N, C-alpha and C positions, 0 to 999 in steps of 0.2 A: 895324481894323486887325486883332485878334485872329481875325479869321474869315477875311482874305486870310490871312495867314500859315498858319494850318491849311487851308486852300485850296489854299496851292504849295505846303506837305510832301502832299500828298494827290498834286500831277498832278505830279510827280520820282518819285514816288513808281510813277506810274503809266508816268508815261512810260519808268523807270530800264532794262528793260528793251532796249529800243530804243536806249537811251545805248549800254549796251554793249556789243548788237555790233556797233557799231564802235571799243572799243577792245581786244575781242579777231579782231578783224579785222587790226587795225594791229599789235597783239602781235604775230599770227602770222605777217605782213610782216617783223616786226624780228627773226623768229627765222630765217626763211627768211634774210636781210640777213647774222645771225650766220653763218650756216653758210654760205652762199660765202663770205663772208671769210675764211673759218678756210679753205674747203677752197684758195680760190684762192692764202692766204698758204703751202699749204703746197706747192701746184703750183708759184709764180713759183720762178723761179733769177737771176734779173734783177735788174735794178732797177726799184721802182717808178715806173710813168712816168703823166706827168701830161699829156694831148695830146697826145703821144710825146714831151715833155721828160721825161729823169729827175730824181723830187724834191729830187734832191742840188744841182739847180742853181739852185732859186728860195730861195736865200736872202736877197732884196731883202725889207723887213720890207712896204713899199708891197705887193706882190705876195701874200706872205700874209695881210696883211689883207685885200683885195679879195677872197678867196678862202674865204678864212673867211667873209666875209659873203655872196657868192654860192651857198657851197655850202648853206647853212640855207635862201636864200630860196628854191635850185634844186629842194630837199627836201620844203618846205613846199606851194609850188607844183603841183608834179607826183606827187609821193605820197602828203602828207597830204590837197593839195588837192581830187584825183582823189574820191578815199573819202568826205570826207566833205562833198562838195557832194551823192552820190547818197543817201549816209544822211540829208542836211534835205530832200532832193526826200521820201523816204520817210517822214519823220517830218513834215513841215509841213500834207503834205498829209492827214494821215487825224488830226493833232492834236483837232480840232473835231470828230472824229467817233467818239473809244472810247465815250462815251454811248450812242450806237446800237448798236453791234457790241455793248456789255455789257447794252442796255437796262434803263440806268437815266435816259436823261436828264431822264424825269419829277421824276425822286427831284431828280438837280442841281437841276433849273431852278427849283425848288420851296425851293431850301436859301435863306435870309436874308441872301444878296450879290448886289448887280445883278449886269447882264449884263455891264457896264462892267470888274466884278473877276474874273466869271469869264472874261474871255477875256483878260483882260490879268495872270491867272495860266499860262493854257496857253500865251500865246505868251511868256510868260518862262520858263515849264519849260524846255518843248521848243527854241524858238527862241535864245535867252539859253541856258540851259542848256549845248546843242549848242557853241553860238559857245566856252563858259567850258574847254567839252572838250576844242577845238583848241588853246585855250593850255596845258594837259596834255599834250597830247602831243605840241604843239611843244617844251618843255622835255626833255619824254624823249629826244627826237630830236634837240635839242642837244646830251647829253652822250653819245649813245650815237653819231650819227655821229661828233662828234667825236673820239672812244675810238677806235672802228673803223677809222676812212677812215685820220683824219689822222697819230693818232699813232703807232702799227705801222710807219705810210712812213717815220716822222722830218721829219715836217712841222713847220714851227714853227706853234702854233694861236694864232692872236689872239683870244682869248676872247672882250671884251669888241665886237670888228666881230665876231662869229656872234652876240653875244646880241642886238643890233643887226640884223641879218639878220633871226633871228627875229619876233624882235617885231614887226617891221616887217611880215615877207612878212604874218603872225599879224596883224595890223592890215588891212591889206588883205585878205586875205582874209576876217576876221571881215566887214565892208562886203557884202561876197558875198553871204556865205551869210546875212546880213541881210536884202537885196533877193531874196536867190533861194527865204530863208524866209517871207515876207511872200506873195508872190503863190504860194505856195503855202496857205497859213494862209486865203490866201483861197478858193484854189478846196475846202479841206476847208470854207466857211461853205457855199457854194455849192450843193455834189452831198455828201451823206449817202454813198456810197460811191462806190468807184473813181474818186478824185476827178482822180487825175494822166493816168489814161486816158483822161478823158472832156476833160478843158485840154487836154492833145495833141490828143485830136482835129479839135475845135472849133479850136485855132490853126490845124493842117495843114489844116483843112478850109478857112481864112480865105489862107490862101497858099495852097493852089490855083487857087482861086479869081481872087487878085492877079495870078498867073503869067498865068491867061487873058485876066486883061482888060488884063493887059499887054503881050500876044502879039496881041490882037487888035485894040489901040486905041494901045498907044504912050504910054500914059500920065506910066512909070513910076515907077507907085506904092511908096513903099518896102515893103521885104519887115517884115514883122512877126519873124517870126525873129531876123532879125538886125537890127533895134531891140534886141530881148528879151535875148540875145548882145551887146549893147552896152551895153544896161542894167548886165547882174549884173556885165560881166569889163569893162570899159571902163579900171578905178582901178588893175585887176593890170594890165593891159594898157602902161599911162600908168606906170607905176610900175616894169615891168623896160625900160622905153623909153630912163632915162635911167641905166642903168646907162654906165658906160664901154665901151668896146668892146668886142664881143662878150659881151658881158652877163657879165661874168665877170675885169673889167679887165686886158685883158690882149693887147695888137698889135705884132705884131711886125714891122716894118721891113722890107721884100723884099730890103735892102742891107747886112741885117746879120744874123750869128750867130744861132740863139734863144737864146743866154744874154747876148748883148752887149742884145737886144732885151729880156729880161729884168731885167737890173741896170737898165735907162737907163727902169723905168715908174718913172710917180709921179700917185698917186690926185692926182683934180682936186682942188681948194682948196672945203671945205668940206661936202664930199661927202658925210657925214652927214647936217650939217644940211641940205642939197639936199631929201636922200631922205627926213629927217621932215616937210619942208614941204611933204612931195605929199598927204601925210594932214588937208591943209588947205586943201582948192581949193574950188572952187562946184561942182563936180560928187561931190565927196564928200557935199556941203551938200544935191545936188537928192538924191540917193541915198537919204540920210536923211531926207531929208520924202517921198520917193515909196512908202519905209519906212510911218512913220507914217499917210499916206494910205490906206493900202491897209488898217493896222491898224483905223483909224475906220471902213470901209469896210465891210472882212469884221464887224468890231461889228453895226454897222446892220440888215447884211445876219442874223445869226446872230440878233438881236433878233427879226428881222418871221419867223425862221425857223419853221414849222408845227412841235410837239413832237410825236414820235415815240414813243405808247406803246409 
């Protein structure tokens, strides 16, 4: 246990630079967001609008709750999600080859730890550490978005619903990042250099071959790119699809005024309960199982990989 703990600390320190890059990028984007908000506030001479509706019209507590929830989800999936997905690909596809680059693979492979401990440490430090980092960023986003977007505009914030929106979206994003990281982890054990490029080239070649075969034979072979995208993204798509209308909880009847539509809106019964239940599905279980299988396969391949002197 002590040997594995020391190995984990070493891998965290090794990946610290890669993890910190994302932190600096996110902080930079937040600075841009803050500067843009300050500028917009100074330039704005009228009422703050949301979807063409003055903010003072949003007096319905159910509307406040739905928007507090949905804004956190939207920021997590669009703002943080994109940045963290790119960085996850970068880290996971190189995580098993840091020793090769530093020319110390033989030294680390000869240490008194098993290959399974070595790969578990790399997986936990790189992929697990990165997922933990997304939670930290999500918490920062929770406060920054609320303090900068809602409170200055006079919007009544539902802090509890906003927190649930952040945690739920982080949980679903984490599942997608885990699958994405597991695929990258496998590539890093198969290829000793440029794992992402080689993996993308192979996938692209298979896709082109399937297009040609389908064109000539009309067999209708499924696209591997689409299947991969569904494997990574389907839980996020399913999660956002159970939102109320427009994914923000607001729907206006064409025969009523906007204010009447806002006043009439009510959150569906068991709104939070139904959304939390989206984490406990066979689809999520399948993704976790696939990630576990990819880790085991990666370890077996790494165990048989020739050590580079």
